[in-house]
N, CA, C and O atoms as CSV, one atom per row, in Angstrom:
chain,resi,resn,atom,element,x,y,z
A,1,MET,N,N,24.498,50.615,-27.572
A,1,MET,CA,C,24.920,49.483,-27.209
A,1,MET,C,C,25.829,49.419,-25.964
A,1,MET,O,O,25.439,49.075,-24.849
A,2,ARG,N,N,26.611,49.650,-26.163
A,2,ARG,CA,C,28.172,50.186,-25.176
A,2,ARG,C,C,27.128,50.165,-23.719
A,2,ARG,O,O,26.986,49.371,-22.788
A,3,GLY,N,N,26.410,51.713,-24.162
A,3,GLY,CA,C,25.598,52.056,-22.842
A,3,GLY,C,C,24.369,51.680,-21.884
A,3,GLY,O,O,23.749,52.297,-21.018
A,4,ARG,N,N,24.289,50.278,-22.474
A,4,ARG,CA,C,23.273,49.937,-22.352
A,4,ARG,C,C,23.113,48.355,-21.125
A,4,ARG,O,O,22.283,47.688,-20.508
A,5,ASP,N,N,24.897,48.504,-21.470
A,5,ASP,CA,C,25.023,47.551,-20.836
A,5,ASP,C,C,26.004,47.689,-19.612
A,5,ASP,O,O,26.691,46.745,-19.220
A,6,ARG,N,N,26.015,48.944,-19.040
A,6,ARG,CA,C,27.018,49.091,-18.599
A,6,ARG,C,C,26.717,48.834,-17.074
A,6,ARG,O,O,25.937,49.705,-16.688
A,7,GLY,N,N,27.018,48.041,-16.163
A,7,GLY,CA,C,26.471,48.071,-15.180
A,7,GLY,C,C,25.907,46.867,-14.963
A,7,GLY,O,O,25.978,46.411,-13.822
A,8,ARG,N,N,25.535,46.447,-15.540
A,8,ARG,CA,C,24.870,44.920,-15.533
A,8,ARG,C,C,26.185,43.598,-16.302
A,8,ARG,O,O,27.049,43.517,-17.176
A,9,GLN,N,N,25.298,42.515,-14.859
A,9,GLN,CA,C,26.878,41.421,-14.960
A,9,GLN,C,C,25.940,40.935,-15.502
A,9,GLN,O,O,24.831,41.450,-15.645
A,10,ILE,N,N,26.450,39.446,-16.008
A,10,ILE,CA,C,26.310,38.408,-16.924
A,10,ILE,C,C,25.738,37.509,-16.259
A,10,ILE,O,O,26.380,36.892,-15.409
A,11,GLY,N,N,23.895,37.131,-16.590
A,11,GLY,CA,C,23.081,35.950,-15.897
A,11,GLY,C,C,22.550,36.793,-14.530
A,11,GLY,O,O,22.661,36.423,-13.361
A,12,ALA,N,N,21.779,38.362,-15.165
A,12,ALA,CA,C,21.870,39.424,-13.748
A,12,ALA,C,C,20.595,39.581,-14.368
A,12,ALA,O,O,19.913,40.304,-13.642
A,13,ASP,N,N,20.102,39.304,-15.168
A,13,ASP,CA,C,18.756,38.796,-15.829
A,13,ASP,C,C,17.330,38.559,-15.178
A,13,ASP,O,O,17.025,37.403,-15.472
A,14,SER,N,N,16.228,39.190,-14.355
A,14,SER,CA,C,16.309,38.945,-13.858
A,14,SER,C,C,14.908,37.684,-15.274
A,14,SER,O,O,15.088,36.522,-15.638
A,15,ARG,N,N,14.458,38.050,-15.411
A,15,ARG,CA,C,13.350,37.110,-16.835
A,15,ARG,C,C,13.697,36.520,-17.154
A,15,ARG,O,O,13.126,36.019,-18.123
A,16,ALA,N,N,15.464,35.721,-16.537
A,16,ALA,CA,C,15.792,35.059,-17.768
A,16,ALA,C,C,15.483,33.420,-16.808
A,16,ALA,O,O,14.935,32.406,-17.242
A,17,THR,N,N,15.967,33.627,-15.649
A,17,THR,CA,C,15.508,32.749,-15.062
A,17,THR,C,C,14.246,32.160,-14.458
A,17,THR,O,O,13.186,32.727,-14.194
A,18,VAL,N,N,14.763,30.315,-14.230
A,18,VAL,CA,C,13.187,29.563,-14.546
A,18,VAL,C,C,12.760,29.798,-12.161
A,18,VAL,O,O,13.496,29.763,-11.175
A,19,ARG,N,N,11.930,29.909,-12.272
A,19,ARG,CA,C,11.315,29.431,-10.959
A,19,ARG,C,C,10.162,28.418,-10.828
A,19,ARG,O,O,9.055,28.678,-11.299
A,20,THR,N,N,10.387,27.418,-10.273
A,20,THR,CA,C,9.844,26.723,-10.126
A,20,THR,C,C,8.930,26.818,-8.919
A,20,THR,O,O,9.255,27.331,-7.849
A,21,ASP,N,N,7.096,25.967,-9.353
A,21,ASP,CA,C,6.460,26.888,-8.014
A,21,ASP,C,C,6.322,25.846,-6.954
A,21,ASP,O,O,5.622,24.919,-7.361
A,22,ASP,N,N,6.922,25.619,-5.250
A,22,ASP,CA,C,6.963,24.643,-5.094
A,22,ASP,C,C,5.605,23.238,-5.172
A,22,ASP,O,O,5.819,22.129,-5.663
A,23,ARG,N,N,3.947,23.794,-4.408
A,23,ARG,CA,C,2.997,23.637,-4.556
A,23,ARG,C,C,3.058,22.311,-5.626
A,23,ARG,O,O,2.818,21.161,-5.259
A,24,VAL,N,N,3.381,22.645,-6.851
A,24,VAL,CA,C,3.394,21.867,-8.084
A,24,VAL,C,C,4.494,20.447,-7.764
A,24,VAL,O,O,3.935,19.413,-8.130
A,25,VAL,N,N,5.802,20.212,-7.215
A,25,VAL,CA,C,6.633,19.862,-6.648
A,25,VAL,C,C,5.928,18.583,-5.880
A,25,VAL,O,O,5.985,17.395,-6.200
A,26,SER,N,N,5.089,19.335,-4.511
A,26,SER,CA,C,5.191,18.661,-3.581
A,26,SER,C,C,3.614,17.714,-4.430
A,26,SER,O,O,3.587,16.483,-4.392
A,27,VAL,N,N,2.623,18.407,-5.020
A,27,VAL,CA,C,1.978,17.363,-5.673
A,27,VAL,C,C,2.203,16.596,-5.984
A,27,VAL,O,O,1.946,15.561,-5.370
A,28,LEU,N,N,2.783,16.614,-7.054
A,28,LEU,CA,C,3.553,15.737,-7.453
A,28,LEU,C,C,4.014,14.485,-7.060
A,28,LEU,O,O,3.758,13.387,-7.554
A,29,LEU,N,N,4.945,14.864,-5.819
A,29,LEU,CA,C,5.717,14.600,-5.209
A,29,LEU,C,C,4.193,13.329,-4.236
A,29,LEU,O,O,4.033,12.109,-4.189
A,30,ALA,N,N,3.923,13.755,-4.031
A,30,ALA,CA,C,2.346,13.424,-3.368
A,30,ALA,C,C,1.737,12.230,-3.733
A,30,ALA,O,O,1.563,11.233,-3.032
A,31,LEU,N,N,1.303,12.497,-5.365
A,31,LEU,CA,C,0.742,11.602,-6.314
A,31,LEU,C,C,1.744,10.901,-6.663
A,31,LEU,O,O,1.324,9.744,-6.627
A,32,LEU,N,N,3.466,10.878,-7.171
A,32,LEU,CA,C,3.549,9.659,-6.770
A,32,LEU,C,C,3.458,8.504,-5.507
A,32,LEU,O,O,3.042,7.346,-5.527
A,33,SER,N,N,4.092,9.417,-4.283
A,33,SER,CA,C,3.751,8.420,-3.053
A,33,SER,C,C,2.693,7.740,-3.331
A,33,SER,O,O,3.005,6.568,-3.120
A,34,ILE,N,N,1.780,7.783,-3.629
A,34,ILE,CA,C,0.339,7.216,-3.869
A,34,ILE,C,C,0.667,6.565,-4.937
A,34,ILE,O,O,0.917,5.405,-4.609
A,35,VAL,N,N,0.794,6.727,-6.070
A,35,VAL,CA,C,1.098,5.528,-7.037
A,35,VAL,C,C,2.297,4.730,-6.788
A,35,VAL,O,O,2.843,4.318,-7.811
A,36,VAL,N,N,2.808,4.431,-5.737
A,36,VAL,CA,C,3.988,3.538,-5.223
A,36,VAL,C,C,3.124,2.978,-4.752
A,36,VAL,O,O,2.436,2.373,-5.574
A,37,LEU,N,N,2.652,2.848,-3.157
A,37,LEU,CA,C,1.550,2.142,-2.279
A,37,LEU,C,C,0.711,1.956,-3.071
A,37,LEU,O,O,-0.068,1.339,-2.344
A,38,VAL,N,N,0.158,2.003,-4.154
A,38,VAL,CA,C,-1.113,0.634,-4.953
A,38,VAL,C,C,-0.343,0.294,-5.584
A,38,VAL,O,O,-0.908,-0.375,-6.450
A,39,VAL,N,N,0.751,0.302,-5.770
A,39,VAL,CA,C,1.318,-1.506,-6.837
A,39,VAL,C,C,2.234,-2.322,-5.940
A,39,VAL,O,O,2.523,-3.489,-6.203
A,40,LEU,N,N,2.901,-1.348,-4.344
A,40,LEU,CA,C,3.598,-2.365,-3.841
A,40,LEU,C,C,1.955,-2.863,-2.626
A,40,LEU,O,O,2.120,-3.440,-1.552
A,41,LEU,N,N,0.718,-2.510,-3.102
A,41,LEU,CA,C,-0.383,-3.329,-2.384
A,41,LEU,C,C,-0.712,-3.982,-3.362
A,41,LEU,O,O,-0.650,-5.202,-3.216
A,42,HIS,N,N,-1.080,-3.564,-4.421
A,42,HIS,CA,C,-1.199,-4.645,-5.443
A,42,HIS,C,C,-0.552,-6.340,-5.327
A,42,HIS,O,O,-0.918,-7.475,-5.023
A,43,TYR,N,N,1.085,-5.315,-5.972
A,43,TYR,CA,C,2.012,-6.909,-5.522
A,43,TYR,C,C,2.129,-7.666,-4.146
A,43,TYR,O,O,2.446,-8.855,-4.188
A,44,THR,N,N,1.789,-6.783,-2.358
A,44,THR,CA,C,1.428,-7.915,-2.114
A,44,THR,C,C,0.499,-9.119,-2.359
A,44,THR,O,O,0.727,-10.267,-2.740
A,45,VAL,N,N,-0.836,-8.345,-1.943
A,45,VAL,CA,C,-2.014,-9.128,-2.350
A,45,VAL,C,C,-1.956,-9.831,-3.462
A,45,VAL,O,O,-2.371,-10.891,-2.993
A,46,SER,N,N,-1.705,-10.128,-4.891
A,46,SER,CA,C,-1.349,-10.946,-5.216
A,46,SER,C,C,-0.102,-11.810,-4.803
A,46,SER,O,O,-0.280,-12.980,-5.142
A,47,LEU,N,N,0.744,-11.665,-4.364
A,47,LEU,CA,C,1.865,-12.532,-3.609
A,47,LEU,C,C,0.869,-13.511,-2.712
A,47,LEU,O,O,0.746,-14.735,-2.729
A,48,LEU,N,N,0.203,-12.489,-1.918
A,48,LEU,CA,C,-0.445,-13.348,-0.693
A,48,LEU,C,C,-1.428,-14.145,-1.314
A,48,LEU,O,O,-0.430,-14.526,-1.925
A,49,GLU,N,N,-1.994,-14.525,-1.589
A,49,GLU,CA,C,-3.173,-14.755,-2.814
A,49,GLU,C,C,-2.610,-16.317,-3.372
A,49,GLU,O,O,-3.172,-17.413,-3.386
A,50,THR,N,N,-1.264,-15.885,-3.807
A,50,THR,CA,C,-0.917,-17.753,-4.469
A,50,THR,C,C,0.222,-18.454,-3.968
A,50,THR,O,O,0.995,-19.217,-4.547
A,51,LEU,N,N,0.154,-17.764,-1.916
A,51,LEU,CA,C,0.525,-18.939,-1.129
A,51,LEU,C,C,-0.185,-20.143,-0.761
A,51,LEU,O,O,-1.416,-20.129,-0.728
A,52,PRO,N,N,0.349,-20.986,-0.536
A,52,PRO,CA,C,-0.639,-22.472,-0.808
A,52,PRO,C,C,-1.173,-22.060,1.308
A,52,PRO,O,O,-0.596,-22.051,2.396
A,53,GLU,N,N,-2.605,-21.793,0.747
A,53,GLU,CA,C,-2.998,-22.537,2.389
A,53,GLU,C,C,-2.678,-23.266,3.587
A,53,GLU,O,O,-2.636,-24.494,3.507
A,54,VAL,N,N,-2.488,-22.804,4.484
A,54,VAL,CA,C,-2.054,-24.368,5.663
A,54,VAL,C,C,-2.837,-24.823,6.298
A,54,VAL,O,O,-3.436,-24.039,7.034
A,55,PRO,N,N,-3.283,-26.498,6.348
A,55,PRO,CA,C,-4.371,-27.283,6.993
A,55,PRO,C,C,-4.022,-26.714,8.440
A,55,PRO,O,O,-2.915,-26.583,8.963
A,56,PRO,N,N,-5.399,-26.386,8.980
A,56,PRO,CA,C,-5.269,-26.554,10.736
A,56,PRO,C,C,-4.823,-27.497,11.387
A,56,PRO,O,O,-4.545,-27.291,12.568
A,57,SER,N,N,-4.601,-28.943,10.753
A,57,SER,CA,C,-3.944,-29.603,11.545
A,57,SER,C,C,-2.556,-29.996,11.810
A,57,SER,O,O,-1.997,-30.923,12.396
A,58,VAL,N,N,-2.174,-28.854,11.105
A,58,VAL,CA,C,-0.666,-28.814,10.928
A,58,VAL,C,C,-0.198,-28.144,11.976
A,58,VAL,O,O,0.707,-28.536,12.713
A,59,VAL,N,N,-1.065,-26.668,12.108
A,59,VAL,CA,C,-0.376,-25.501,12.656
A,59,VAL,C,C,-0.641,-25.964,14.041
A,59,VAL,O,O,-0.370,-25.095,14.870
A,60,GLY,N,N,-1.010,-26.875,14.447
A,60,GLY,CA,C,-0.938,-27.238,16.815
A,60,GLY,C,C,0.350,-27.766,16.124
A,60,GLY,O,O,1.194,-27.033,16.639
A,61,LEU,N,N,1.001,-28.565,15.299
A,61,LEU,CA,C,1.878,-29.449,15.817
A,61,LEU,C,C,3.703,-28.769,15.703
A,61,LEU,O,O,4.737,-29.313,16.089
A,62,GLY,N,N,3.563,-27.807,15.218
A,62,GLY,CA,C,4.816,-27.131,15.654
A,62,GLY,C,C,6.045,-27.729,16.757
A,62,GLY,O,O,7.031,-27.040,17.015
C-alpha cells in the first residue's frame, strides 16, 4: 500500500476532477436569456393592454 502511494499528492487524482462542458453552460445561458425575454415581453404587453386609451381631443391640448 505504501509503495503504491509514493510520489502522489493529495488531490492529484485526475479521475476525481469534475470538468464542465462549456458548450452546455453556454446553451443553458442562452435558453435562460430567451425565457427571460419572453416573460418580460409578455408582462409588458399585458401591462400596455390594461392602460386606458387617451381620447384624440386630449392629445393636442397639452
